[in-house]
N, C-alpha and C positions, 0 to 999 in steps of 0.2 A: 448663669448669669449673674455679673455683678451691678449693683444697683448704687450708681455713687452720688449722694444729696450735698448739697449747699443750700442750706437755708439761713437765709438774714431776715434782717429787722422789717424788710420792702419790697425781697424778693427771693424766689429759690430760683435754681439752677440744678440741674442734676443732668446725668448720661448712665447710657447701657452699654457696658462692655462684654466682651466675649472672655473666654480664661483666657484667649491670645493677643488680647488686648484692643481688640477691633472695635470701635464704634459702632454702635448697632443702633441707638436713638438718642434725642438728648431734645431737653427743652428747656424753655427760661421764662418766669413770669412777674415783671416785675410789679413794685406797690402793692404789697398785700395790707397796707396797713388800714385794716377796717377794724370798726366796731368791738369786732371780736375774732382778732387774730388767730387764737388754737382753733378756731373751729372752721374759718378759712384756710389755714394752711392745712388742715385737717383732709377737707375734700380738693384742694388742689394736690395733694398727695397720693388719695383716691383715686383721684380720675388719672395720674400718671399710671398707676397701680391696673386700673381697668384697662387703658389702652395698649398697657404690655401684652396682658392677659390675651387681647385680641389677637397679639400678633403671635401666641403662642410663646413668648419669653418668657420662663421662668427664673425666677430671683432668686439663686443660691446664696449669696452674700448682698448684704448691704453696706455702705461705707460710706462715712458722714465728715466733713469737714468738721474740725471743732477749734476755738481759736486759740484758749487758754487753758492751757492744762497744771500752771504754775507748778513747783517741784516737783508734784505727784504724780503726773503721767512726762512720762518724758519719751516714749513709744509710741508707735500705733499700736492700742488698745482691745480687745473683744470686749463688749458692752455686756456687765452683768445688772445682775440688781443691786448689788453692793457698789460696786464702781460709778454705776447710774446716781445713785445718792451723794457720793463724792464730787461727780462733775457740775451736779446739781448745786451744791454748796460754795462753787467756784464763779458761778453766774453774775456778782458783786463785778470781779475783776474786769468784766468785757459785756458793761451792760448792750450794747448794742449788738453783737454778735452771742455769746455762748448761749444765752436763757433760750434761742432762738435754734441754735445748733440742736443744743439738749430736747428742745420741742420735737425738732423732726423724729430724734431718737424715739421717743416716747411713741409718737405715733403712730410709727413703722412696727413699736412691737404691737398694739394694737390690730394695724392691718394684716402685717406679716406675722404671723406668730409663729415662733420658733426659727426663723430664719437669722443665722449669725448677724450682730451687728458691731461694727469695726468704727472705731471713732479715730482719725487722724491728726495731729495738733498741730497747729502754725508753727507754734514753740519749742517744737519737736528739733529744728536746722538748727539752734541755737543751745542746745545742750552742752556745748562744748566751750561755749565762749570762756575764753580766757577769764582769770579771777580779775585781772587790772581793767578789765571792760565791764564785767556784770558787778562790781561791787560799787552799793552808794555808802557814802561815809556817815551811816548812822552808829548808835551802838552798838555791839555786836548782839544783847542780849536781844532788842528789839526787832534785829535782823533773822535773829534766830527763831524768836517765837511767832513774826509773822510771814516769814519766809521772804522778805523785802531783797529783792535784786533782777538786776537786768535779765526780762525772759525774751523778749524779741518776736515779731509778729510778722505775719505775712513769709512765712518761711518755705509752707507748700511751692509758693510762687517762685520765691527766690530760687530754690536748687532748683527750680524745672527750668525756670527762665536760664539761668546762667551754666547748666549743663548743657542748655541749647545753643546758648550762643559759644561755648566752647567748640561745638560740633560744627559750629557755623564757619569759625576759624580755621577750623581741623589740629584744633592744638586740645593736649589731655588735659582736664576742667582740675586735676590733681595737680596740675601745676601752672597754675596762673592766677596772678591778682587782678581782682575783677571787683567792682563797685557796681551794684544793681538798685536801680529805680523802682519799686513797687509806687506807683502812681494814680489813685482814684478813688473812690470814697473815703478810704482812709490812705495815708502816704507815708512812708519810709523809706531809709535808704540802710543798706547792709554791704561792708566790706567781708570779702570773702578770699581766703588764703590758701592755695593749695588745697581746695577743695571742702574748706571751712569757715563758717562766719567767726570773724575774728571780732567785728564791734557791729552792732546795728543803734538805729536813731531810735526805737519806739522801748521803752523800759518792762517797768513793773505793769504796766497796761496800754494800750495802746492809745494814750492819749499823750503821751511823751514825743519829742521830736518836731517836725517839719508842722507847720502849719496843714490843717485838714478842710476839710468839706464844709463840717459842722463841728471839728472838735479844735481845742485852741490849740495844740503842740505846746512847745516849751514856754512858759509863762513864771513869774516869780513866785516859791512859796507862799511868802507872805499877803500874794494876791488869793491863794486859794483858802486860806487861815483864813483871810479878813470878809471872804465871801461864805464861808462855812459860819461862821459867827451871826454873820445879820442873816442870811436866808436857811440856814440849815444845811446839812449834809446833802440831804437827798439832792434839794433843789442848786445848792453849787455840783452836784454831780452832773442832773441836768445842764447847766452853763456850760461847762466845760466840755461835754459830749453833744449837746445836740444844739447848743444857740451861740455857738463860737465860729472860732474858724473865719472861712470866704464867707459864709453866710452871714455871719455878724461885721464884717466890713463890707459888703457889699448887696447885701439882699438875696443872694444868689447860693444854692448850694450844690450846684449842677455845673460842672466846667466849660459846658456847651455855652449854658445862658452867660457865663461870667464870659469867657472871649465873645459871643455877639453882642453883650453890652460895650465890652471895651472896643470893639471895631467901631459902634457909635459914635464912641469919645465919652463913654461914662466914666468921671475921675474917681468912683469908687472901686469900680471895678478893674480899673488900670492898676490903682493900689494895693487891691489886692492880687492881683498876677504880680506886680512885683515884687510882694512880701511873698510870694511861695516859691518864688524861681530863685530869689533872693537867699531864700532859707537851705533851698537845696542844692545851691550852689557852695553855701557855707558846710554844708557835711561831706559835698563832694571832694574839697580843698582839703578837708580834717581826714579823711580817709585815705585819700592819695599820700596824705604825708605819713598816718600810722602806716601802711601798706609798703610805704618804699616806691610809689610807683604806682604804675595800672594798666594792665595789656586791655582789658574790656571794659567800657562803661555801658551798662546795659540797661534799658531803658523797658520795664513791663507796666502790667496793670492798665485798665480802661483808659486812662490819661496818657500815659506813661507810653504806652505801646499805638494808641489810640491818635493821639496829636502829634504832630510834626511841627506845628506851632511852639508848642507846650519844650518840647524836646530840642528846638531851634534855639528859645530864647534859654536854655540853660545851658546851652553847650555854646553860645556866644562868648566869645571874650574869654574863655576857659582853658587859655595859654599852656597851662598843663597838660592838656589833652592831644596835644601836638601827635605824640608817638602814641597815643592810644584809640583802639579800634572802638566806634560807635554802633551799638547794634540793637533796633526795636525787636521784641519777640512777645509775641501773642503767650499768653500764660495758657496753662491747661492744669489747672488745680485737679480738676477731675481724675484724669489721667493720671498724674502722679499719686493721689490717693490709691487708685485699681493698681496701679502695679505695688506701693507699698503693701497693701495687702494681700496681693500673690506672693509676694517675698516672705509672710509670716508662712504661709504653708508647704 
């Protein structure tokens, strides 16, 4: 059996699949944010293993979603002690995700000794981005030393949702122009042409691009420099990642709460929604131009798939989409991860 874990800063999602990719068991727990997160996550994973053993489900492989692989990890990778240290060193690149992804791996090493573990990376889908899309206009020496480039994120979700959308309109994924919006706690937009990502809104880290629940998205570089000067780098990072976005504008970081407040006439929530929708529309228009048209506009993620209101707000007055099919696809990152792991065997 294949156990797939998606460990985040405030939740854990998991699914168990047979070797034929039939889902046998799954679960999700929100808000693990306790005083001792590591111990809490370990208890949660132990509960999962005990429950599976009680059903005589023996785990032979474990798959993990890992958000950032930098330029070191570009393919699904079996975990070793050596590359786990390399993964640990990348935690600073995605502080809301990578530390918890890696923690899940370490806990499984303790509980399921000897069971092979694999990391599947959100950045993988973007490994073939064209140079014109991934290059930052920085000195070459600095780019080479630090690996600064656009990496892109939500790749597991994008590939799955875009392929499913192509299936729904009964056309080959490899021959379509697709714009995909992954909207959830994090939000990004990706342009896909002939089965490959050619541009994406998130960059070196998941903070770039459109406004998100607690992340700022695109802001002037000088603002970041000034905050770092005044507050220090660590505090500036916390502001950008945890205190900005919709939360900063209207005091809410869950889209349902923002929608509820907006419905009741709250002006700050109205502004937050308008900015969110406005920025997404800008990216859709830009990617339509880059692609030279769009066959399908795909919405996925908890907000993209789950909110008809948000989809309607984004699509309203988008005249460029008159000949574009719009599809909402529920993502299944765990299934996509299991499939990638099996393809390695």
